[in-house]
C-alpha positions in Angstrom: -20.9 -32.9 32.2 -20.3 -30.1 29.8 -22.9 -31.4 27.3 -25.5 -31.6 30.1 -24.8 -28.1 31.2 -25.0 -26.9 27.6 -28.5 -28.5 27.3 -29.6 -27.0 30.6 -28.4 -23.5 29.5 -30.4 -23.9 26.3 -33.6 -24.9 28.1 -33.2 -22.1 30.7 -32.6 -19.6 27.8 -35.7 -20.7 26.0 -37.8 -20.4 29.2 -36.4 -17.0 29.9 -37.3 -15.8 26.4 -40.9 -17.1 26.8 -41.3 -15.5 30.2 -40.0 -12.1 28.9 -42.3 -12.3 25.9 -45.4 -13.0 28.1 -44.7 -9.9 30.1 -46.2 -6.6 29.1 -44.1 -3.5 29.7 -47.2 -1.6 30.9 -48.0 -4.1 33.6 -50.8 -5.9 31.7 -48.9 -9.0 30.6 -50.3 -12.5 31.2 -53.2 -11.3 33.5 -54.6 -9.0 30.8 -54.9 -11.9 28.3 -57.0 -14.1 30.5 -60.3 -12.8 31.9 -60.7 -15.4 34.6 -57.2 -15.0 36.1 -58.2 -11.8 37.9 -60.4 -13.9 40.3 -57.8 -16.6 40.9 -54.4 -14.7 41.2 -55.1 -11.1 40.4 -53.0 -8.7 38.2 -50.5 -7.9 40.8 -49.7 -11.5 41.8 -49.3 -12.5 38.2 -46.9 -9.6 37.6 -45.0 -10.5 40.8 -44.7 -14.2 39.7 -43.5 -13.3 36.2 -40.9 -10.9 37.7 -39.6 -13.5 40.2 -39.5 -16.1 37.4 -37.5 -13.8 35.2 -35.0 -13.0 37.9 -34.7 -16.7 38.9 -34.1 -17.8 35.4 -31.6 -15.1 34.8 -29.6 -16.1 37.9 -29.8 -19.8 37.0 -28.6 -19.0 33.4 -25.6 -17.0 34.8 -24.8 -19.8 37.3 -25.0 -22.6 34.6 -22.8 -20.4 32.3 -20.1 -20.0 34.9 -20.1 -23.7 35.8 -20.0 -24.7 32.2 -17.0 -22.4 31.5 -15.2 -24.2 34.3 -16.0 -27.7 33.0 -15.0 -27.1 29.3 -12.8 -30.0 28.3 -9.2 -28.7 27.9 -7.2 -31.9 27.3 -4.5 -32.0 24.6 -5.7 -34.1 21.7 -3.5 -34.6 18.6 -6.5 -35.2 16.4 -7.8 -31.7 17.0 -4.6 -30.0 15.9 -4.4 -28.2 12.7 -2.4 -29.5 9.7 0.0 -26.6 10.1 0.7 -27.5 13.8 1.4 -31.1 12.8 3.8 -30.0 10.1 5.7 -27.8 12.5 6.0 -30.6 15.0 7.2 -33.1 12.3 9.6 -30.7 10.6 13.3 -31.3 10.9 15.5 -28.9 12.7 17.4 -26.9 10.1 20.4 -26.5 12.4 20.7 -30.3 12.8 20.8 -31.0 9.0 24.2 -31.9 7.5 26.1 -29.3 5.6 26.5 -30.2 1.9 29.0 -28.5 -0.4 27.3 -25.7 -2.2 29.5 -25.6 -5.3 31.0 -28.2 -7.6 34.8 -28.6 -7.6 36.5 -26.3 -10.1 37.2 -27.7 -13.5 40.6 -27.4 -15.2 40.1 -24.8 -17.9 43.7 -25.1 -19.4 42.9 -28.1 -21.4 42.1 -27.6 -25.0 39.1 -29.5 -26.5 40.1 -32.6 -28.3 38.9 -33.1 -31.8 36.3 -35.8 -32.1 37.2 -37.1 -35.4 40.7 -38.3 -34.6 
């Protein structure tokens, strides 16, 4: 579902870009480029159509974006975890480790070294 919505958002965004690029800020726009369109639709009707198409596509884009944000897959998957997260989960608890002696038993220093030759 999320992939379908992502594709629809992309298509609507491209159409919105094309509609905005066709418009002219001075009101000429699409009707000014075609000489025969004045007889069929007229300048005002073409401008109205482009404005309605822009608003409609903008609203559809916002709607699809909100719906897509609600359908983002959010399930826990161990394969997507980072290496650090996996190491933290697999690490042993330091408080549960056995206590080993930290120093060796003291040696008797009163003994004199024995000669090796005898």
